[in-house]
C-alpha positions in Angstrom: 3.4 -16.2 17.4 1.5 -17.8 19.4 -2.3 -17.5 18.7 -3.2 -20.2 20.9 -3.9 -18.6 24.1 -7.6 -17.9 24.2 -8.2 -14.6 26.9 -11.0 -15.2 29.7 -13.6 -12.1 28.9 -16.3 -11.0 32.1 -19.4 -9.7 29.7 -19.1 -6.8 33.0 -16.3 -6.0 31.5 -17.3 -4.8 27.8 -17.9 -0.7 27.4 -20.9 1.2 25.8 -18.0 0.7 22.2 -19.3 -2.5 22.4 -22.8 -1.0 20.6 -21.4 -0.1 18.0 -23.0 -0.5 14.9 -19.6 -0.8 12.2 -18.9 -3.9 15.3 -22.2 -5.7 14.5 -21.5 -5.8 11.0 -17.9 -7.5 11.7 -19.0 -9.0 14.0 -21.5 -11.0 11.5 -18.0 -11.0 9.0 -16.4 -13.3 11.9 -16.2 -16.6 11.7 -16.3 -18.7 15.0 -13.2 -19.9 16.5 -11.5 -17.2 13.7 -7.8 -15.6 14.0 -8.1 -12.1 14.4 -6.2 -8.7 14.3 -7.6 -5.4 15.4 -5.3 -2.7 14.3 -5.7 0.5 16.9 -7.9 -2.0 19.3 -9.2 1.4 21.6 -10.3 -0.6 24.4 -10.5 -3.7 23.8 -13.3 -3.1 23.5 -14.6 -4.9 20.0 -11.4 -7.9 20.9 -13.5 -8.4 23.6 -17.1 -8.4 22.3 -16.1 -10.9 19.7 -14.5 -13.2 22.0 -16.7 -14.0 23.8 -19.4 -14.1 20.9 -17.0 -16.3 17.9 -14.7 -17.7 20.4 -11.9 -15.8 18.5 -8.2 -15.8 19.5 -5.5 -12.7 18.8 -4.3 -9.8 19.4 -5.2 -6.2 19.8 -2.0 -3.6 18.6 -2.2 0.3 20.3 -0.3 3.0 21.1 -2.2 4.9 23.8 -0.7 4.0 27.8 -4.6 4.4 29.3 -6.2 1.9 26.6 -2.9 -0.7 26.4 -4.1 -1.3 30.2 -7.7 -0.8 29.4 -6.9 -4.2 26.9 -4.4 -6.0 29.9 -8.0 -5.0 32.5 -10.0 -7.3 29.8 -7.6 -10.6 30.0 -6.6 -9.6 26.6 -3.5 -10.3 24.4 -2.1 -6.7 23.4 1.6 -5.4 21.7 2.3 -1.6 22.3 3.2 -0.2 18.8 2.9 2.6 16.5 0.9 1.1 13.3 3.1 3.8 11.6 5.9 1.6 11.8 4.2 -1.3 10.2 3.7 -4.7 10.3 6.9 -6.6 9.7 6.9 -8.5 13.1 3.7 -10.8 11.5 4.2 -12.8 8.9 1.8 -13.1 5.9 -1.5 -14.8 6.3 -0.8 -15.1 10.3 -4.2 -13.9 10.8 -7.9 -15.3 8.8 -9.1 -11.6 9.7 -7.0 -8.0 10.0 -9.2 -5.7 11.5 -8.9 -1.7 10.7 -11.3 -0.1 12.4 -12.2 3.9 12.7 -8.8 3.9 13.3 -7.6 4.5 9.1 -8.6 7.8 9.0 -5.9 8.9 11.3 -3.7 7.0 9.4 -0.9 9.0 7.7 0.9 5.9 5.9 -2.7 5.3 4.2 -1.7 3.0 0.8 1.1 1.1 3.1 -1.1 0.3 6.2 -4.1 -0.9 3.8 -1.6 -3.0 1.6 0.0 -4.9 5.3 -3.9 -5.1 6.2 -4.1 -7.6 3.6 -0.8 -9.2 3.7 -0.9 -10.2 7.3 -4.9 -10.7 7.0 -6.4 -13.5 4.6 -9.0 -11.5 4.5 -9.6 -7.8 6.2 -11.9 -5.5 7.6 -11.9 -1.4 7.4 -14.5 0.5 9.4 -14.6 4.6 7.8 -16.4 7.7 8.1 -17.7 8.6 5.3 -17.0 12.3 4.0 -19.5 12.0 1.3 -22.6 11.4 3.3 -24.7 13.9 2.5 -25.0 16.7 5.8 -21.2 16.0 5.3 -21.4 17.8 1.8 -23.7 20.2 3.3 -21.5 21.5 6.1 -18.9 21.7 3.5 -21.1 23.4 1.3 -22.0 26.1 3.7 -18.8 26.7 4.3 -17.9 24.9 7.6 -15.8 21.5 8.1 -18.6 18.7 8.7 -19.3 17.4 12.7 -21.0 14.8 14.0 -21.2 11.2 15.3 -19.1 9.4 13.0 -16.6 12.8 12.9 -17.3 14.2 15.8 -14.4 16.7 16.7 -13.7 20.6 15.3 -10.9 21.5 12.8 -8.3 21.8 14.7 -8.2 19.1 17.8 -9.4 15.8 15.2 -6.9 12.7 15.1 -8.2 12.2 11.7 -5.7 13.6 8.8 -7.2 12.2 6.3 -10.9 12.6 4.6 -12.5 9.7 2.9 -15.6 8.9 0.7 -16.8 4.9 0.3 -16.2 5.9 -3.5 -12.5 7.2 -2.6 -12.0 3.5 -1.0 -13.1 1.9 -3.3 -11.0 3.1 -5.8 -8.0 2.7 -3.5 -8.8 -0.3 -2.7 -9.1 -1.6 -6.6 -5.2 0.7 -7.3 -3.7 -1.3 -4.3 -4.3 -4.7 -5.8 -7.2 -5.9 -3.2 -11.0 -7.0 -4.5 -13.6 -5.9 -2.0 -15.7 -8.0 -0.5 -18.9 -7.2 1.2 -19.5 -3.1 1.8 -22.3 -1.9 4.3 -23.4 1.9 4.6 -24.4 2.9 8.3 -26.6 6.0 9.4 -27.8 5.8 12.8 -27.9 2.4 13.1 -29.6 2.0 9.7 -28.1 -0.5 7.5 -27.8 1.9 4.0 -28.5 -0.1 0.4 -30.1 3.0 -1.7 -27.2 5.8 -2.3 -25.3 4.9 0.4 -22.3 6.8 -0.7 -25.0 10.1 -0.1 -27.3 8.4 2.6 -24.5 7.1 4.9 -22.0 7.9 7.9 -20.2 5.1 8.2 -18.8 2.9 5.7 -17.5 -1.3 6.5 -16.3 -2.7 3.9 -14.3 -6.2 4.2 -11.6 -6.9 1.6 -8.8 -9.4 0.0 -5.7 -8.9 -1.5 -6.3 -10.5 -5.5 
């Protein structure tokens, strides 16, 4: 696929999503002019932000008709595809960075997805809600499933099919022969360094296959 074509992004098109804290961390980890693949790209807010801020080229992959339309309205290159079907249409190391932003917990084939993003991307960035966050633990202790800013759904209408902690993700990365290059825990737009698995509501990882 041709990664050289770069869409023209109007800053006024950016949505409120570009203020998401994990977007700031992701952007910090991406080099200018990188080729990126944003999997489960939603309305394209992150890809548009990276295009403006870092002059990236690349693609988004999204299933929802409404989100694909929103991406097209921003002038982004987006492929309508179900991630559960894999990424066989991309060759190994096709992109400098493959991104999975608050999407992994909604994927059934978790191991396969991580293998694929570390295959097509020279590095991968994954952000996930951290079920180990202490208010989440407290909710479970009190007999209720947690509802929070990073887990905003009730148990009966959530799109999430997986719950995981930072420690769970690190173990899975190790099991799949991946190296975690960086990790950040975030709560209320603050990065957490002390007891991150307990105090962070959201985790962002940068990893690569060994």
